[in-house]
TORDO-59549 format. One line per field, with one value per residue: residue in three letters; x, y, z of N, C-alpha, C in turn. Coordinates in pm, 1 decimal. Layout:
r [ALA, ...] .
n.c1 [X, ...] .
n.c2 [Y, ...] .
n.c3 [Z, ...] .
ca.c1 [X, ...] .
ca.c2 [Y, ...] .
ca.c3 [Z, ...] .
c.c1 [X, ...] .
c.c2 [Y, ...] .
c.c3 [Z, ...] .
***
This chain:
r [MET, ALA, LEU, SER, GLU, GLN, TYR, ILE, GLU, SER, ASP, ASP, ILE, HIS, PRO, ILE, ASP, LEU, VAL, GLU, HIS, ILE, ALA, GLU, HIS, HIS, GLU, TRP, GLU, PHE, ASP, ARG, ILE, ALA, GLU, ASP, GLN, ILE, ALA, MET, ALA, VAL, GLU, GLY, GLN, TRP, ARG, THR, TYR, SER, ILE, THR, LEU, ALA, TRP, SER, ALA, PHE, ASP, GLU, THR, LEU, ARG, LEU, ILE, CYS, THR, TYR, GLU, MET, GLU, PRO, PRO, GLU, GLY, ARG, LEU, PRO, ALA, VAL, TYR, ASP, LEU, LEU, ASN, ARG, VAL, ASN, ASP, LEU, CYS, TRP, ALA, GLY, CYS, PHE, THR, TRP, TRP, GLY, GLU, GLN, ASN, LEU, MET, VAL, TYR, ARG, TYR, GLY, LEU, VAL, LEU, THR, GLY, GLU, GLN, VAL, ALA, GLY, PRO, GLU, GLN, ILE, ASP, THR, MET, ILE, ARG, THR, ALA, VAL, MET, ASN, CYS, GLU, ARG, PHE, TYR, PRO, ALA, PHE, GLN, LEU, VAL, THR, TRP, GLY, ASP, ARG, SER, PRO, ALA, ASP, SER, LEU, GLN, VAL, ALA, ILE, ALA, GLU, ALA, TYR, GLY, ARG, ALA] .
n.c1 [10635.5, 10602.9, 10805.7, 10811.7, 10790.4, 11024.0, 11200.6, 11331.5, 11109.6, 11162.0, 11183.4, 11428.2, 11545.7, 11740.0, 11663.3, 11815.7, 11919.3, 11714.9, 11666.2, 11892.8, 11834.7, 11617.9, 11717.3, 11892.7, 11702.8, 11571.8, 11791.7, 11931.5, 12208.7, 12416.4, 12556.2, 12658.5, 12713.0, 12753.6, 12670.0, 12435.9, 12349.2, 12275.2, 12335.8, 12205.8, 12148.3, 11884.9, 11728.3, 11544.8, 11281.0, 11350.5, 11591.6, 11884.3, 11845.9, 11979.8, 11975.0, 11952.8, 11926.0, 11891.9, 11918.7, 11820.4, 11873.2, 11822.5, 11591.2, 11438.5, 11370.2, 11360.6, 11510.3, 11482.5, 11638.6, 11631.0, 11803.8, 11890.5, 12106.9, 12089.2, 12131.3, 12024.7, 12006.2, 12117.8, 11921.4, 11685.6, 11605.0, 11415.0, 11183.1, 11213.6, 11187.0, 10917.7, 10795.8, 10866.9, 10707.9, 10467.7, 10468.0, 10514.5, 10269.8, 10125.8, 10230.8, 10174.8, 10297.0, 10603.2, 10863.7, 10985.6, 11291.0, 11551.8, 11896.8, 12105.3, 12408.9, 12503.3, 12403.8, 12163.2, 11850.8, 11611.1, 11423.0, 11261.7, 11199.9, 11065.0, 11024.5, 10869.4, 10945.8, 10863.1, 10845.2, 10968.7, 10885.4, 10860.6, 10969.2, 10810.1, 10916.1, 10764.2, 10672.3, 10899.5, 11000.6, 10780.1, 10817.4, 11068.0, 10970.9, 10784.2, 10931.7, 11095.6, 10883.6, 10766.5, 10975.7, 11000.0, 10751.8, 10749.4, 10995.7, 10989.9, 10854.9, 11031.1, 11239.7, 11130.6, 11078.2, 11330.3, 11498.6, 11333.4, 11227.3, 10959.4, 10669.4, 10606.6, 10338.8, 10272.7, 10458.3, 10409.3, 10166.3, 10248.4, 10333.8, 10369.5, 10068.2, 9901.8, 9802.9, 9487.2, 9305.3, 9262.9, 9409.0] .
n.c2 [11282.5, 10932.1, 10669.1, 10448.1, 10543.5, 10670.9, 10471.3, 10238.3, 9990.1, 9652.0, 9308.3, 9202.5, 9344.3, 9378.7, 9322.8, 9485.1, 9664.9, 9824.2, 9930.8, 10075.3, 10280.3, 10405.6, 10478.8, 10684.9, 10859.0, 10945.1, 11069.9, 10955.9, 10853.1, 10577.1, 10260.8, 10034.6, 9725.4, 9469.6, 9267.4, 9157.9, 9321.9, 9599.5, 9897.7, 10156.3, 10485.2, 10621.5, 10922.1, 10992.5, 11124.6, 11082.1, 10960.5, 10851.2, 10595.8, 10269.6, 10096.8, 9792.2, 9614.6, 9300.2, 9069.8, 8738.7, 8489.6, 8220.2, 8169.7, 8347.7, 8599.2, 8936.1, 9092.3, 9300.7, 9496.6, 9705.7, 9906.5, 10023.3, 10164.2, 10059.3, 10048.4, 9873.5, 9860.6, 9557.4, 9469.4, 9568.1, 9425.1, 9198.1, 9358.9, 9494.2, 9280.3, 9202.9, 9431.5, 9410.8, 9195.4, 9295.7, 9512.1, 9382.8, 9258.0, 9458.7, 9512.8, 9441.0, 9395.2, 9290.6, 9282.3, 9349.3, 9288.3, 9195.3, 9229.4, 9134.6, 9095.9, 9278.1, 9507.2, 9609.8, 9739.9, 9590.6, 9598.0, 9401.2, 9262.3, 9062.1, 9040.3, 8804.0, 8682.1, 8469.9, 8244.0, 8386.2, 8665.5, 9002.5, 9283.4, 9600.1, 9951.1, 10123.0, 9937.5, 9849.8, 10089.0, 10156.7, 9935.2, 10028.3, 10269.8, 10202.2, 10053.6, 10251.7, 10421.1, 10247.8, 10211.5, 10476.7, 10517.4, 10334.0, 10388.3, 10595.4, 10437.3, 10221.5, 10361.6, 10458.4, 10229.9, 10137.7, 10342.9, 10503.8, 10355.3, 10263.9, 10071.1, 9790.4, 9809.5, 10083.1, 10220.5, 10161.5, 10301.6, 10554.0, 10538.4, 10657.6, 10702.6, 10556.7, 10779.7, 10891.4, 11028.8, 11392.6, 11689.9] .
n.c3 [7771.5, 7754.7, 7894.5, 7724.3, 7469.9, 7429.6, 7381.9, 7162.0, 7013.8, 7044.8, 7076.1, 7159.9, 7358.2, 7645.2, 7977.0, 8176.4, 8017.1, 7970.7, 8237.4, 8269.0, 8083.6, 8205.0, 8431.2, 8338.3, 8215.4, 8430.6, 8551.2, 8759.7, 8972.0, 8853.1, 8815.5, 8594.0, 8674.7, 8581.1, 8281.9, 8344.5, 8561.4, 8758.0, 8949.4, 9138.0, 9280.1, 9448.4, 9526.9, 9813.8, 10019.9, 10300.0, 10297.8, 10086.3, 9862.3, 9800.5, 9514.7, 9352.3, 9054.2, 8902.2, 8638.4, 8595.8, 8402.3, 8414.8, 8583.9, 8474.5, 8594.3, 8705.1, 8952.1, 9211.2, 9464.7, 9728.3, 9944.1, 10273.4, 10510.0, 10853.2, 11203.1, 11426.0, 11787.4, 11983.7, 12160.7, 12050.9, 11821.6, 11848.7, 11834.8, 11600.2, 11429.0, 11488.9, 11392.0, 11112.2, 11026.5, 11060.7, 10887.1, 10636.5, 10594.2, 10495.7, 10252.3, 9933.5, 9693.6, 9690.9, 9970.1, 10297.7, 10447.0, 10710.0, 10690.4, 10891.4, 10923.0, 10747.3, 10825.7, 10705.4, 10606.3, 10387.0, 10096.5, 9874.1, 9551.0, 9304.5, 8970.9, 8757.1, 8448.2, 8268.3, 8005.0, 7795.9, 7812.1, 7798.6, 7988.0, 8013.7, 7984.7, 8139.5, 8343.9, 8479.6, 8560.9, 8753.7, 8924.7, 9052.6, 9161.6, 9339.4, 9512.2, 9640.6, 9735.6, 9918.1, 10103.4, 10201.0, 10298.2, 10549.5, 10670.0, 10890.9, 11078.8, 11132.0, 11234.1, 11460.6, 11616.8, 11646.5, 11762.9, 11911.0, 12091.7, 12090.1, 12069.2, 11824.3, 11731.8, 11782.4, 11647.7, 11373.4, 11344.6, 11270.3, 11026.3, 10706.8, 10530.8, 10240.1, 10007.3, 9876.9, 9608.7, 9566.5, 9706.8] .
ca.c1 [10639.6, 10603.6, 10916.6, 10815.0, 10783.2, 11163.1, 11270.7, 11297.9, 11045.0, 11228.0, 11189.2, 11554.6, 11598.2, 11772.9, 11599.4, 11900.7, 11936.8, 11588.0, 11680.0, 11989.0, 11774.8, 11533.6, 11806.7, 11945.1, 11582.4, 11545.7, 11919.8, 11985.5, 12342.5, 12398.8, 12673.6, 12640.2, 12817.9, 12765.5, 12578.3, 12302.8, 12326.0, 12290.7, 12319.4, 12184.6, 12117.3, 11756.7, 11708.4, 11406.6, 11270.1, 11420.7, 11741.0, 11921.6, 11829.3, 12077.4, 11890.3, 12005.1, 11846.0, 11959.0, 11848.3, 11863.7, 11814.2, 11806.2, 11453.8, 11370.5, 11329.2, 11413.6, 11514.9, 11504.7, 11671.0, 11640.4, 11861.4, 11943.7, 12183.8, 12032.0, 12198.1, 11943.5, 12073.6, 12075.8, 11804.0, 11556.3, 11595.7, 11282.2, 11090.2, 11228.2, 11119.7, 10779.2, 10754.2, 10883.8, 10589.6, 10350.9, 10474.9, 10490.1, 10130.9, 10064.0, 10290.4, 10124.2, 10411.7, 10741.8, 10863.6, 11104.1, 11372.6, 11667.3, 12021.1, 12192.7, 12538.8, 12530.9, 12321.6, 12078.0, 11705.7, 11614.0, 11302.5, 11288.0, 11063.2, 11116.5, 10933.4, 10894.6, 10912.3, 10881.9, 10795.6, 11029.2, 10821.9, 10953.2, 10915.7, 10815.3, 10983.1, 10685.8, 10663.0, 11016.7, 10989.9, 10685.8, 10893.7, 11161.0, 10926.1, 10697.8, 11032.2, 11118.6, 10765.3, 10739.4, 11098.9, 10976.7, 10625.8, 10767.5, 11101.0, 10957.0, 10818.5, 11142.0, 11323.6, 11071.6, 11076.6, 11460.8, 11558.9, 11215.8, 11185.3, 10828.1, 10637.5, 10591.1, 10212.4, 10273.8, 10545.2, 10329.4, 10065.2, 10303.3, 10374.9, 10285.8, 9955.8, 9872.9, 9705.7, 9384.4, 9239.9, 9346.8, 9370.5] .
ca.c2 [11164.0, 10783.5, 10612.6, 10351.8, 10627.9, 10700.8, 10340.8, 10157.7, 9860.3, 9539.6, 9186.1, 9167.0, 9438.2, 9318.5, 9409.5, 9583.3, 9786.3, 9909.1, 9992.4, 10179.6, 10374.0, 10458.4, 10563.1, 10800.9, 10941.9, 11024.8, 11138.2, 10892.9, 10786.0, 10429.5, 10191.0, 9892.9, 9619.5, 9359.8, 9269.5, 9138.3, 9376.4, 9752.6, 9952.0, 10296.2, 10578.4, 10711.0, 11021.6, 10993.8, 11230.3, 11049.6, 10915.2, 10794.8, 10455.2, 10183.1, 9996.6, 9700.0, 9529.6, 9181.9, 8973.5, 8600.2, 8415.6, 8090.3, 8148.5, 8463.3, 8690.7, 9050.2, 9109.8, 9436.9, 9501.8, 9842.5, 9888.5, 10141.3, 10119.6, 10055.5, 9986.9, 9866.0, 9781.1, 9422.4, 9459.9, 9610.6, 9331.9, 9138.4, 9461.1, 9513.4, 9160.5, 9200.6, 9535.9, 9357.1, 9101.4, 9381.0, 9591.2, 9296.5, 9234.5, 9579.8, 9522.5, 9330.0, 9370.8, 9297.2, 9267.5, 9378.2, 9197.3, 9259.9, 9153.6, 9178.0, 9086.4, 9397.9, 9647.3, 9680.7, 9708.8, 9560.0, 9577.8, 9314.8, 9210.3, 8982.0, 9026.6, 8678.6, 8714.1, 8334.9, 8220.3, 8489.8, 8776.5, 9125.6, 9390.3, 9730.1, 10049.7, 10163.1, 9845.7, 9855.5, 10228.7, 10131.9, 9862.9, 10122.7, 10370.3, 10129.5, 10014.8, 10379.9, 10467.8, 10154.8, 10247.8, 10613.0, 10506.5, 10268.0, 10441.7, 10646.0, 10325.8, 10138.5, 10454.1, 10468.6, 10107.4, 10115.7, 10430.8, 10583.1, 10279.6, 10256.8, 9937.2, 9791.4, 9871.0, 10229.5, 10260.7, 10148.1, 10407.4, 10674.2, 10505.9, 10751.9, 10621.5, 10590.2, 10896.9, 10870.9, 11145.6, 11509.2, 11775.8] .
ca.c3 [7683.6, 7823.1, 7874.3, 7611.2, 7343.6, 7411.5, 7349.3, 7034.8, 7049.5, 7008.0, 7154.8, 7219.4, 7469.3, 7784.6, 8104.8, 8246.1, 7929.6, 8007.8, 8374.5, 8248.0, 8019.0, 8293.0, 8529.5, 8255.2, 8213.1, 8569.0, 8614.5, 8884.0, 8955.8, 8836.3, 8770.7, 8521.7, 8748.7, 8488.5, 8179.3, 8414.4, 8701.6, 8778.3, 9085.0, 9133.3, 9407.2, 9433.9, 9633.3, 9871.8, 10137.4, 10418.1, 10258.2, 9950.8, 9865.5, 9713.4, 9440.6, 9255.3, 8982.8, 8840.2, 8544.8, 8607.7, 8273.9, 8479.8, 8626.6, 8386.4, 8695.5, 8720.6, 9076.0, 9260.7, 9594.2, 9758.5, 10077.6, 10335.6, 10651.9, 10978.1, 11299.4, 11556.2, 11913.2, 11972.1, 12226.6, 11989.2, 11720.7, 11840.3, 11808.2, 11460.6, 11350.1, 11492.0, 11288.4, 10982.5, 10994.9, 11046.3, 10748.6, 10521.1, 10591.6, 10425.6, 10124.5, 9844.6, 9600.9, 9759.4, 10108.2, 10365.4, 10539.9, 10760.0, 10660.7, 11013.5, 10892.6, 10672.8, 10885.6, 10600.1, 10583.6, 10256.3, 10041.7, 9769.8, 9463.4, 9188.9, 8849.9, 8688.4, 8296.6, 8215.0, 7855.3, 7706.4, 7826.2, 7804.5, 8069.7, 7951.7, 8067.6, 8270.9, 8448.4, 8552.2, 8649.8, 8870.2, 9039.9, 9134.9, 9235.0, 9458.0, 9621.7, 9695.0, 9816.5, 10040.4, 10193.2, 10232.3, 10378.9, 10658.7, 10742.5, 11018.8, 11176.7, 11153.8, 11316.5, 11605.6, 11704.2, 11668.1, 11834.6, 11985.8, 12219.2, 12076.2, 12036.1, 11687.5, 11697.2, 11802.8, 11544.2, 11267.5, 11339.0, 11213.4, 10882.3, 10605.0, 10474.6, 10111.9, 9987.9, 9768.4, 9567.5, 9555.8, 9816.0] .
c.c1 [10654.8, 10742.6, 10924.7, 10806.2, 10939.4, 11237.5, 11224.8, 11245.1, 11125.4, 11199.4, 11323.9, 11620.1, 11628.8, 11710.4, 11698.6, 11934.3, 11825.0, 11617.8, 11784.3, 11928.0, 11675.6, 11603.4, 11866.2, 11823.1, 11554.9, 11668.8, 11956.0, 12132.8, 12331.9, 12538.2, 12632.3, 12749.0, 12856.0, 12673.4, 12442.4, 12274.4, 12368.0, 12267.3, 12305.9, 12148.1, 11988.1, 11733.1, 11536.6, 11384.9, 11338.1, 11555.8, 11758.2, 11905.7, 11925.1, 11979.8, 11966.3, 11924.1, 11928.1, 11877.9, 11911.2, 11791.4, 11753.5, 11641.3, 11375.0, 11304.2, 11421.8, 11403.6, 11561.1, 11538.9, 11701.7, 11684.8, 11883.0, 12006.7, 12091.0, 12108.2, 12120.5, 12014.9, 12031.7, 11941.3, 11662.7, 11533.8, 11462.2, 11165.8, 11086.3, 11153.7, 10986.7, 10732.3, 10760.1, 10763.4, 10477.3, 10344.9, 10466.1, 10354.8, 10059.6, 10132.8, 10252.7, 10231.4, 10552.7, 10744.9, 10985.5, 11171.3, 11498.5, 11786.4, 12110.8, 12332.5, 12587.5, 12468.1, 12247.4, 11937.1, 11685.7, 11459.3, 11319.1, 11181.5, 11136.1, 11007.0, 10962.6, 10836.3, 10929.2, 10821.6, 10852.6, 10940.5, 10898.9, 10904.2, 10918.3, 10884.6, 10901.2, 10667.3, 10786.0, 11027.9, 10901.6, 10738.0, 10986.8, 11086.5, 10839.7, 10817.0, 11062.9, 10996.2, 10738.4, 10864.7, 11056.5, 10849.3, 10665.3, 10899.1, 11076.2, 10935.9, 10949.4, 11242.2, 11262.0, 11078.6, 11225.1, 11528.7, 11468.4, 11186.6, 11029.2, 10799.6, 10608.1, 10447.5, 10201.8, 10346.0, 10476.3, 10216.8, 10117.9, 10351.1, 10293.3, 10197.7, 9934.2, 9767.2, 9611.9, 9321.4, 9335.7, 9311.5, 9335.3] .
c.c2 [11029.5, 10743.4, 10497.9, 10414.1, 10665.5, 10593.0, 10280.9, 10028.5, 9750.9, 9431.9, 9145.7, 9259.1, 9362.2, 9410.8, 9500.6, 9695.0, 9886.2, 9989.5, 10092.6, 10306.0, 10462.0, 10545.8, 10691.3, 10899.2, 11007.7, 11085.7, 11077.9, 10836.0, 10644.5, 10392.0, 10059.6, 9810.4, 9514.7, 9366.8, 9244.6, 9206.5, 9519.4, 9791.0, 10100.3, 10359.8, 10641.0, 10792.4, 11009.4, 11121.6, 11198.2, 11014.6, 10880.7, 10660.9, 10379.6, 10091.8, 9927.3, 9618.4, 9425.4, 9095.7, 8837.3, 8516.7, 8268.1, 8072.4, 8270.8, 8550.2, 8824.1, 9076.7, 9244.9, 9428.7, 9637.6, 9834.1, 10032.8, 10093.5, 10156.0, 9988.2, 9970.8, 9808.0, 9646.7, 9387.5, 9490.7, 9505.1, 9270.4, 9239.6, 9491.3, 9398.2, 9161.3, 9315.2, 9486.8, 9283.2, 9185.0, 9472.7, 9508.6, 9264.4, 9349.7, 9584.5, 9407.7, 9298.0, 9395.6, 9276.0, 9314.9, 9256.0, 9252.3, 9152.5, 9214.6, 9192.4, 9230.8, 9518.5, 9690.6, 9627.3, 9696.3, 9544.2, 9513.9, 9277.1, 9147.0, 8975.2, 8901.9, 8713.1, 8571.7, 8342.3, 8344.0, 8639.3, 8903.6, 9238.6, 9525.5, 9841.8, 10117.6, 10068.4, 9842.9, 9983.9, 10223.5, 10051.0, 9940.2, 10213.9, 10302.4, 10083.2, 10148.0, 10430.7, 10384.0, 10193.6, 10378.6, 10599.0, 10435.4, 10310.7, 10499.0, 10535.8, 10244.2, 10240.7, 10453.0, 10348.6, 10084.4, 10204.2, 10517.5, 10480.3, 10250.8, 10116.0, 9922.8, 9844.7, 10012.0, 10279.0, 10266.7, 10251.8, 10528.0, 10655.9, 10601.2, 10666.2, 10662.7, 10700.0, 10858.5, 10994.4, 11272.0, 11603.2, 11914.5] .
c.c3 [7773.0, 7795.0, 7763.5, 7483.5, 7332.1, 7368.0, 7237.3, 7065.5, 6982.0, 7116.6, 7224.2, 7299.0, 7589.0, 7875.5, 8166.2, 8156.6, 7953.4, 8131.7, 8347.3, 8173.7, 8104.9, 8387.5, 8474.8, 8249.2, 8331.8, 8635.3, 8742.9, 8857.9, 8947.4, 8797.0, 8712.2, 8577.3, 8640.9, 8378.3, 8239.7, 8529.7, 8689.5, 8914.7, 9065.6, 9278.1, 9370.5, 9552.6, 9683.2, 9968.4, 10274.5, 10418.3, 10120.5, 9955.6, 9762.3, 9645.4, 9349.9, 9182.5, 8894.4, 8775.3, 8576.1, 8479.2, 8308.8, 8495.7, 8564.2, 8487.8, 8693.4, 8879.0, 9127.4, 9424.8, 9632.1, 9924.2, 10137.5, 10468.6, 10754.3, 11081.5, 11432.8, 11678.4, 11926.2, 12050.8, 12173.0, 11858.8, 11734.0, 11800.6, 11649.9, 11376.2, 11358.9, 11389.8, 11149.6, 10948.1, 10982.8, 10913.2, 10634.4, 10498.0, 10507.6, 10298.5, 10045.3, 9742.6, 9664.0, 9893.0, 10162.8, 10436.3, 10591.8, 10747.1, 10779.7, 10985.5, 10824.5, 10724.6, 10776.8, 10622.0, 10426.8, 10209.9, 9892.4, 9678.9, 9348.5, 9085.7, 8768.8, 8541.7, 8237.5, 8070.7, 7763.4, 7707.6, 7823.6, 7888.3, 7993.0, 8057.8, 8191.3, 8376.4, 8533.7, 8626.6, 8780.6, 8986.1, 9113.3, 9218.3, 9362.4, 9551.4, 9696.1, 9797.4, 9939.2, 10145.1, 10263.5, 10353.5, 10521.5, 10733.2, 10873.7, 11126.0, 11220.8, 11259.2, 11461.8, 11678.0, 11735.1, 11787.0, 11928.3, 12106.7, 12205.3, 12037.1, 11875.9, 11639.6, 11685.1, 11685.9, 11398.9, 11248.0, 11269.3, 11077.6, 10789.6, 10528.4, 10332.1, 10085.9, 9869.0, 9733.4, 9571.1, 9673.4, 9765.3] .
***
């Protein structure tokens, strides 16, 4: 059954209410931090990702931030930044950034819903799944450049490629 079939159709649905419904549907751990913000944990192959979605009524944007802890040695930061640029060239929806003070690798995306548009459950579910998919895809590259003393170009070669078709 599609996510939209499980939810009552209404123009008055708050985006974070939809996110909460999706988290319940997937049985993800979540915490409704505020009316306009929710945090959840989504298990991936490499690790558990912390995902926060926040609604900004001011600019009508649903913001997604997906993070995981990473503590690169100071000497490897130039290589991490180089790899970030290379990885972001491959990401068409969203981007990665490094939050040094918090020791967090961050994938972020903003869904602009101006003009009182309403995001559908499938659209929000795709946002979350895309964030996790990109983190999973590039996690090995970030680990290799950070701890394997590999170059950014070499590290990127091991990034899990997107699969097309069926095996």
